[in-house]
N, C-alpha and C positions, 0 to 999 in steps of 0.2 A: 381691492380693500374697500369694503363699504364705510363712508364716513359715519360717526357715529353722533355729531353735533347734532343732527335734527332728532334725535331722540327725545321724546315726550318723558319725562320722568313721571308723569301720573300712571304710563304701564308699568311702571316698577312700585308697586305699592302693594301693601295687604293690611290687613287689620291686626295689631299687637295688643293684646289684651295687657293689661299693667302685671296682672298675674303672673304671666308666660315669663316675665322679665326677670332673672336671678338676681337677688339681692346680695347673697352669699354663696361663698363656692362651696362644691360636697366637701365631705370630711376628708375623703381621698381621692386626691386628681385623677386617677386614673380609674375610677368608678362612674365617670360619666358615661352618658348614651353616646353611641356613635351612630348617626345614620348612613349608609353605602348606598350610594348612587351609582351604577354604571349598566350602559346599554338601555336605559328606559327604564331600571328596576330599582327598586328600593327595599333594602332589606336592616336589618337594627342589628346591633352589635354594642361591644364596650368598649373604651378605649386600651383596657389590660390587653385586649385581643385583636388591635389593629394589627397587628403582623401579619397574622392569619389572610388579612384581605389585600394586603399587599405582594406581587412578586418578588422572589426572589432575586437577587440582583440589581433592584430599582434602587435608584438614590432619592432619599429623601433629604430637604433643604430647609433649613431652620434658622430663624433669625436670632442669634445672639445678643441682642439690644438689651440694655438695661435700662427700666424705670427708675427716673430721678427723682428725687424728694422738691418738687418743682412748685408746691405748695407755700407760699411765705405769708405769713400774718403780723403785720405791725400794728402795734396800738398809739395812736397819737397820745399827746398831754393831755386832751380835751378828752380824751377817752375812747372815740370812734376809732374803728377797726378797719386798717387798708388793707384788702387781700392782693397778693401780686401772684401772678401767674407766668412762670418763666415758660416762653415758647420756644424760642431758638435764639442762636447768637445773633450778636452783631453782624453785619457783613464785613467787618475789618478782620474778623476772624477766617482763616482759611475753610475751616471745619469744626466740626461739634467736638472733637477728642482734643483739640488745640486750646478750646476756649473753654473747657471743663478744665484744663489742667492750669489755666491761669491763676496766678499768686495775689495777693492784694485787693485785686480791683478786677471788674467784667464789666461790658456793657451787653446787655440783653432786651432781647424783643419782647414784650409783656403783656399781656391783659391786667389790668387794674380794675379791681372792685372798690368801688367808694371814691374814686378819681377826683369826682368833683368836688372832693372836702381835702384835696392833695393840690396845694400850690406848686407851679412850675418853680423847681430849684429847691425845693422845701426837702430836708434831712430828716427822713425816719431813721430811728432805732430801735435796734431789739436785740437783749440780751441773749446770749448761746452759751449753755453749757457742753464744754467739751474735755471728756474725760476726767471730769470733777475741777474741771475750772474754768472761769467765765472769760467768754468771748464776745465780741460786739459785731453786730451785721449792720450796715448803712445802706437806705436806699434813697437816691438823688433821681428827683425827674428830671430828665433831662429834654425829651421831644415828644409830641403826639402826632402820630402818624394815622394814615388812614386804617383803621381795625385795631390798633395796637399801637402800646407807647415803647420809647427807648430808656430804659432806666439803668444808671451806674448801680451796682452793687459794689460794695468794699469792705473790708473786714478784717478784723485782727483776732488771732496772730495771723501777720500777712503773710507766713510762710507756707499755710496752708491753701490747697488748690478751690477751684471753686465747687467742684463734686463732692468734695470732703465736709465745706461748708453747708451746702443744699443737706447731707446727710443728716446732719446736727441740726439744722436749724428749720428745715420743710419737711413738709407731710407729702405724703403719697398722693396724686391726685386721681381720686377715680371718677371712671366717667359720669356725664353728668345726667345719665339716665338711672343712676345707681343711687337713690334719693336716701342717703344716710352720711353720717361723717366718717373718715377714715377710722378703723380700728387696730389693736396693734396685729392681729392675725393678718390683715391686708399687707402690710409691709412683706411678710414672706408668700403671701399666696398672689397677691398680684404683681407677680415677676414669675419668668420660667426658671426651673431648678437650672438651666445652662444660662444663664442672661450673665453677660460678662461686659461689654461694654456701654458706659455711661451716655444718656444722650435723649432717650424716648420721655414724652411726657404720657403716655399712654403704652401698655402691653401689647405686645404682639401673642391676642389671647390664645390663639389654636394651639399654640405650643404649652399652655397653661395645663393641659391635661397629660403631659408627657413625664415619667417618672424615670425613674433608674430600673426598674422592673421593665418598664415598657422598652427601653433602647436594650435591656438583655435580650428581651424576647426577639427586637430586629434583628442582633447581632448574630444570635442562633440560626436565623433563616438567609443568613446573607444577604441582610438588607443595609445598604449603605447610607451613611449619614456625613451632613456636611454642613458648614455653618458659613452664613453671610450676615453682614450687619446693615438693618436698614432704622434708622433713628424715626419714631414714627411721632408726628407731629399733634396738635389738636386738632387740626385739619381733618384728621380722620373721623371726627365726629360731627361734619360740617355737612347739614342737610343740604340738598339741593333744591334752591329758591325759585329758580329758572326755569319758565315753562321748557325750555327745550336746553338740551347741554350745552350747545354753543354758548349761553350766558354762564355758566357756572365754571370758577377760577377752580382747578385742583389744585390742593395742597401741594409743595415742594418738600421734599426732605432727601437727606442726606443718604447715600449708600458708600459703604467702604467695605470692600471684598479683596481678600489676598488672591495673590497670581495663583497660588496653589489650591486654590477651592475653583476659580476657574479654569485650570487646567481638569480639576475632578470632574467638571460638569462637562467639559468636552469629551473626557474618556469615557462617560456614561451615555450618550447620547443615543446609543443603539439599543438602550435599557430605558423603563418608564422611569421618570423625573416628575419627583411630585413635591411639590411647593407646601411646606406646613406654614400656611398663614398667607392673607392675601397682602402682607409685606414682603415675605419671601417671593412670593408671586411675580408681586411689580419689580421687584430686584431683578431677578433671574432675568424676565423679558427686558427690562433696560440694559441689562450686559449686552442681551443680541443687538439691541439697537446700537449702541455703543460701538461693537464691533463692527456695523454696518458702516459707522464712520470711518471707523479707520480703515477697512477695506476698499472704500471709494473715496478716499483721500481728503475726507472732511475732518481732519485731526486737530485741529484748532478747537475742535467744540466737544472733545472727549470729555469734558468736566459736567455736560449737563444734557437731560433729556427733556424738553418742552412740551406741553400740554397734547399738543395735535400733531406735531410733526410727524408721528409714525403714522399718519393716514395721509399726509402728501402724496399725492398721485407722481408726483416727480422721486418718490423716495425707491431707491432701487433696493429689493429683497433679495437677499441671497442665503443659501443654506446656515443653518445654526452651526455647522461643524465650520465654514468658512468664516464667520463672524466670530466667532471666538478664535477660531486660529490667529484671524488677524490682530483681535484684542490682545491675546496672549504675544506675541511678535512685536506688538508696540510698546507693550509693556518692559519687556525684556530690552528693546532698543533701547528704551528710556531708565533703565535700572529701576523701575519703580514697582516695588515689591508690594504695594497695595493700590487699588483703585480707590480714590474717592473723587464722587461725583454728585450732583443734585437730580432725583428724578422728578418729573411731576406727570409722568407717564398717566392717562387715563385709560383705562381697559373696560371696553363697554362691547353690547352687541354690535358685533360688525369686524370686530378685533381677531387678527389670526394669530395664535399661539405659536411660538417657535422654539419654545424648550420645555416648559412645563407640558405633562399629560395629565397631569391630577392636581387636587385642591383639598387639603384637609383645613378645615374651616369652622367656624362657630356660625351662629345663625345671627343675619345682620337686621340693621333696622330699616324700614321701609323706606323708599326718597332717597337711598345712600348711593354711594359709589362704589360702595363694596357690594352692594346686591347687583349693580350693573356688571361688576365684576363676576360674579357666581352665573347670572346669565350669559354672559360671553364665553363661558366653559361649555355650559349645559343645557343653553336655548333656552326655549318656552318651559322645558321642563322644571326650571324654577318654582315654578307655580306648585307643581306637583310636591314637589321637595317640602318647601314651605307650608304647605297644604297638609303634608303625612306629619311633618314634625308638629303643628299645632294641633291636631288631633289626637296624638301619640303622646302625651305630656313632657314633650321636649322642652328644657329650659334655654330662655333666648339668650343672647348678647353676650358680653363679656365673661360671666360668671358660669353661663350655661354650658349646657351640652355642645355637641357639634357634628361634623358629618366630613365623609372622605368622598369626594366627589371624582370622577373619571371625565374626562374629557369625551363629549358626544362625537362619534365618529362620522 
């Protein structure tokens, strides 16, 4: 396996005109254009017809995370506004699900807009309306760390969970490149129709195009579907600023996958497995490497995949079947119905895919780790794909059109 640490990000850029960035979603989710790349050829379709481009008996894997209203605005007595963007739970919580279920108060890692006007220990207060009754949300500045703050959020009524409080007090955080304020429509449209587990601050956008009608077409063709959970962090928008990838710190994100899903993936290894979204792809490839740890006796580290470890020359690669078998066995021996771990895996040219054979994804920003992932899958043809999309009126980024990319053989 080639080590991608020496990759120069300058080789993975292109010119993206502002007018190509979709500011709003289309009226119909499944009317978005679909670029199909296979064996070096490019064709065009629309999402409502995606089933016609996927072989029967394939397995599509979706990320069912749910975007939370992570953007909180507090007004100081002096009139100034402090914006708190909730990134991820404090490390004292084992995972996002348990942190979201906290009642009364919670500690959270946050970005803070206007932080210079907020004194350490000062309490901000916000009145919120909950089913016609008044509630209170308070924020206390506890600590500043490199790149973020630790904020204590507390509320009444105290018997409500943090996810419920965010729903009443916060706003959906649109990506930074959508330069407008969130509107009512975004609450529904910046969310997949199958979103289930609270925890993301960004949508798994490849899934935004899927409707009940599309799922019906997949079922008719005997295309199987299953779900994993990766809670998308704000780091997904973080541009690569270092000259080489070695200097870039990949964002770590929580994955949460049921045992039945891993068994389902294992059962479909002889058929094409397609990840819907880069987050689903990172999740299933992380499952492989967690399985490698189980198989090679490294079981104390089943809770994490770090950024570069899969490229370590000492790592012993095994078959996907053996890796998933080992993971399934470990989960059963430990009576674990769900695998919860953190993954920081970076998938870039030089990576060997172990489970995914295809990817459904939107068009990504220049100089991004997401573009590197696409290049890892289809090689230098990513340039041809993006040039075609730019020349043929495809809409880019989160609310834009998308592609079905089959791995280069």
